[in-house]
N, C-alpha and C positions, 0 to 999 in steps of 0.2 A: 519888237516881237509881240508885245501885248495886243497889237492890232490883229494878230493872227488867231488869237484865242477867243473862243466864245465868251461872251460877257458873264454868263452864269458860272462858268468854270473859274474865272478870276475871283469870284466871290467865295469860292470854296477854300477851306483850310484842310490840308492833307491830314488823314488820321494818324496820330502819333502812336506807334507801337511801343510795347514795353521794352525796357532796356535789356539787351541780351547779357547772359552771364559772362561770356568771354570778354565783352567790352568793358564791363565793370572790373573784372580781374586785371585786364590789361591797363586800364586807366589808373586804377588805384593801387595796383601791385598787391592785391590780396588774393588769397586762395580759398578754395572750398566755399565759394559763393553759392547761396541758395536763392532761387527766384520764387517769390511769393506774390507775383504781380499780374500774371496773365491767366489765372484760373485753369492751369494745366493739372493733370493728374500726377501727384507726386510719386506714385508707384510706377509710372511709366506705362508702356503698352503691355497688352497681354503677351506672354511668352509665345502663345500660338501665332499671334500676328507677326512676331519677329521671325519665327520659323517659316511662316508662309512667304514672307518677303525674300528670305534667303533662297527658297526654292525657285523663285521666278527671276532672280537677279540675272542669270545668264540669258534671259529673253528680253532684256530692256532695249535691245536694238530694234525690237518690233513695236509698232504703234499699239496702244492699248485698245481694248474692246470699247469702241465709242458708245455702245449701248449699255455697257456694264451688265450684261445679261445675268450672270450668276449672282452678283450682289443684289440686283433688283429683285430677282426671284426670291432670294432669302429674305429680303426686307418685306416683300409682299406677304410672305407666310408669317413673318414675325409680327407684322402690323394688322394682318387680317384684311388687306386691301388687294386690289389688282395691281399688276406690274405697271399698267398704264396710268396709275395714280401717283407714280413716283418719278421724280427728276433728281439727278445727282449734280452736285456742284463742287467746284474747287474751294471747299469750305462753304458753309451756309452764306458767307458774305457774297459769294458769286451769285447765289440764288436770289438774294435781295436785289442785286443789280439786274438780274434777269427779269425780276418782277417789274421794276420801274421801266426797263427798256421795252417790255412787252405791252404794258397796260397804261402807262402814264403819258398823256399828251401834255405839251407845253401849256402852262397856266393852270392845269388841274392840280388838285390839292391832296395832301396826305396828312392825316391826323396822327400826331406822334406825342408821346408823353415826354416831359422834360423834368429831370434828366432821364435819358434812356440811351440805348446803344447808338453811338454816333453815326454808324454806317447807314442807318435809315435816312438821316438828313442828307448825307453826302450823295446817296443814290438818287434821292428825289431831286436834289439841286442839279445833278449831272444831266437830268432830262428836262431841265428848265421847269420843273414843277415847283409848287409852293408848299411850304411846311406850316401846318397849323399846330403850334406847340401848346400843350396843356400841362400845367404844373401838377406834380404829384401831390397826393393828399396823404399825410402820414407816411411819406416815403414810398407810397404805393400808387399804381395807376389809378387815376380817378375816372372810372369808366362812365360815370354819370355826366361829368363835365366833357368828356371826349364825345359822347353821343350828342351833346348840345352843340358841338362844333360842326356837325354834319350840315352841309348845304348842297346846292345844285352843282358845285364844282368838285365836291369830294369824290375821289376815286379809290383811295387806299386808306386803311387804318392799320397801324402797326402796334402790336402789343407784345412786349417782351415778358415772358412768363415762365420762370422767375425773371425779374427785371435786373438788367445789368446797368448801373453799378450797385443797386440797393439790396438785391437779394430777396426782395419781397415778391409775393405772388397775389394774383387775383383769383377769386374762387369761382367754382362752377356756377353758383347762383348769380354772381356779378356779371359773368360773361353771358349767361342766358338772358339776363335783363338787357344787356347791351345789344345782343343779336336781334331782339324783338324790335329794336329801334333802328336797325341798319337796313336801308333799302337793298333790294336784291342785287342791284347793279354795282354796289360797292364791294370791294374785295377786302376781307379782314385777314391780316397776316398774324398768326400766333407763333411767335418765335420761342421755341421750347428747347433752346440749346442746353439747358440744365435739367431737362425732364427726368433723367435717370436718377437724380439726387432727391426727387420729391418723395416725401413719406406721408403726406397728408391725404386723407380720403376725399377732401373737398376740392381737389384739383380738377380743372375742366377737362372734359373728354372731347378734345378738339376733333378727333376723327369722326365722331358722331355727326357733327355738322356737315362734314364732307360727304358722308354716306347718305345724308338727307338731301344732298344737292345744293347746299349753300355755297356761296363763293368764298370759301375759306382756304387759305394755304397755311399748312403747318410746317415749320422749319425745325429740323433736328441736325445733330452733328456728331461726328466721331472725334472731335477735337478735345472734348472735355473728359467725361468719365472713361471713355474708351482709350484715352492717352495717345491719340494719333494726330495731335495738332500740327506737327511738322510735315505731315503728308497732305494736309489740306483736302479733306473730304467731308461733305455734308450732304443732306438730302431734304427735299421738300415733298409734301404729300398734298394732293389737291384733286379736284374733279378731273376726269380725263381730258375734257375740252381745254381747261386751263393749262394742263400739262402740255398738250399738243401745241398750244400757242407759245408757251415759253420755250419749247424745243426749237422754235423758229430762230431764236436769238442765241441759243446755247452753242458754244463752240464744239466741234465734232469730237475732239479728244480732250475734254476738259478735266477728266479724272484719270490719273496715271495708273499704270499697271500695278505698282507697288501698293498704292493707296487702295485699289479695289480688292486685292487679295488680303491685305491686312485688315481692312474693314470687315470682310466676310468672316475671317477667323476670329476677330474680336467680338463680333456679334454672337458667335457660337460659344464663347468662353464665359459662361455664367459665373463660374467660380471667381474669376478676376473681377467681374462686375460687382459681385456681392462683397468681396474683400475691399474694393474701392469705396463702396457705400459705407462699410463699417469703419474704415479708417477716417473717412470724412465726418461721420457722426461722432466718433470719439474725439477727433481733433477739434470739432466745433464746440463740444461741451467743455473741453479743456481750455480753449481760448476764451470762451464766455466767462468761465470761472476766474481766469487770470486777469482778464480785462476788468472784471468787477473789482478784483482785489486792488488793481492799480488805479481804479476810479476813472477808467476811460469809458465813455458812452459808446454804444454801438447799435446797429440795426439788426435785430434777429433775422437770420437768413435761411432761405429754403434751398440755397445753392451750395457751392463749394468755396465760397469767399465770404468775408465779413466787411461791411463798411463801418469804419471806426472814426469817431470824432477825436482828433488828437490835440485839441485845445490850442493849436497854433497853426502857422502856415505849414500845410502838409508837405509842400515841396521841400521846405527846410528840413523837416523830420526825415523825409525819404533820403535826402543827401547825407544826413547824419547816420542813417542805418547802413548805407553802402560800405563804409570802411569796416563795419562790423560783419560784413559778408552777407547782407540781406537786401534784396531788391523788393520793394513794395510799390504800389501804384498810387501816386498822389492824384486827387480827383479835381484839380483845378479846371481841367478841360471839360468837366461836367458841371461847372459852376458850383462845385462843392470844395472851396479852397482850404477848408479846415478838416477835411476827411482824407484818409487813406483807405484803399481797398486791399485787403490782405487775403491771399489764397490760403485755404486750409491745407497744411502740409502733413508730413508724417509726424509721429510723436517727437522725434529728434528735431525736426525742423521747427515745429511749433515751440518747443522749449528754447531753442536758440533765438527765435524771434522775441519771445517774452523776456529772456535774459537781456538782450540788447535794448529792448524798449525800457526795461527797468533801469538799466545803466544810464540811458539818455535822460530818463525822467529824473533820476537822482541828481544828475549833473545840473539839470535845469533848475530843480528846487534849491540846490546849494547856491547857484548863482543868484536866485531871487532872494535867498536868505541874506546873502552878503550885501545886497542892495538895500 
């Protein structure tokens, strides 16, 4: 069978998704499991989004609007761009794949930070492209080193801002410096999945590059702060010509009816958005304080998760947390075997996580004392 598969596909490892709550409850026989592994909004979706979906449920026998007219129109107003600057995807993951399918020829290269979102590498390899990996500096994209990687084969540069899994961001000044070194024929992808959590004034204004005609694609999503991860809907913003080319590979009904109306309603619910920001801010400060108390090192985050150094094999710790009813994400797949990524939850969820972590840490210390 392997003879039937393209060679570059055989070199790829499938992306490992976070463990579902129901699976942990079923396997371990525990109840009230909380998932702090996939950076979902612990408050859930906007009530307006739920109501909007209920209204269109009787119409799911019909195909969705393939152009997503109403959602695109609302996004254009929200962003201050034209509708022709927007493309929708089945999550921003699909748009990443559209980018490589549209623009990357076999043998061409993409410059990617390491570690960063794994889907970039998978999408590049699927098109028989080459990944030029650049190590992070202080857990942050090293844009100077990434610029030095540019050569005649470079076609794409991926920048996750804030970065997954570290939660760090690059500043407007750093991106401006990079863009001065990037030739016009190279496409820069600024993945801003966690954009709505940003509270710093020095965050880059990616849309300004697009309005000035630079080959920049900005990615955003309704999966994170908007709480619609299960519906799979994200969007990209770019120059109209880039969008037209990407539409050549976009599937005609790639965003479903429920996702479109829920996203439109969520976009209009500023109260839920601000509440989600507040809960994230308060939860982050609480977790920082408690992790300091327990003497766990962590990377200060601009997103809705924290990368924590757990002083041991993170996979072992994650398995110990599951019987306590908590799912976190060990970072071995990102070459960070001693770290877990913890999604910031509600106050109750954060306290439950810290209580379980304290229990496991006490047990570990008692074992060491006996030895």
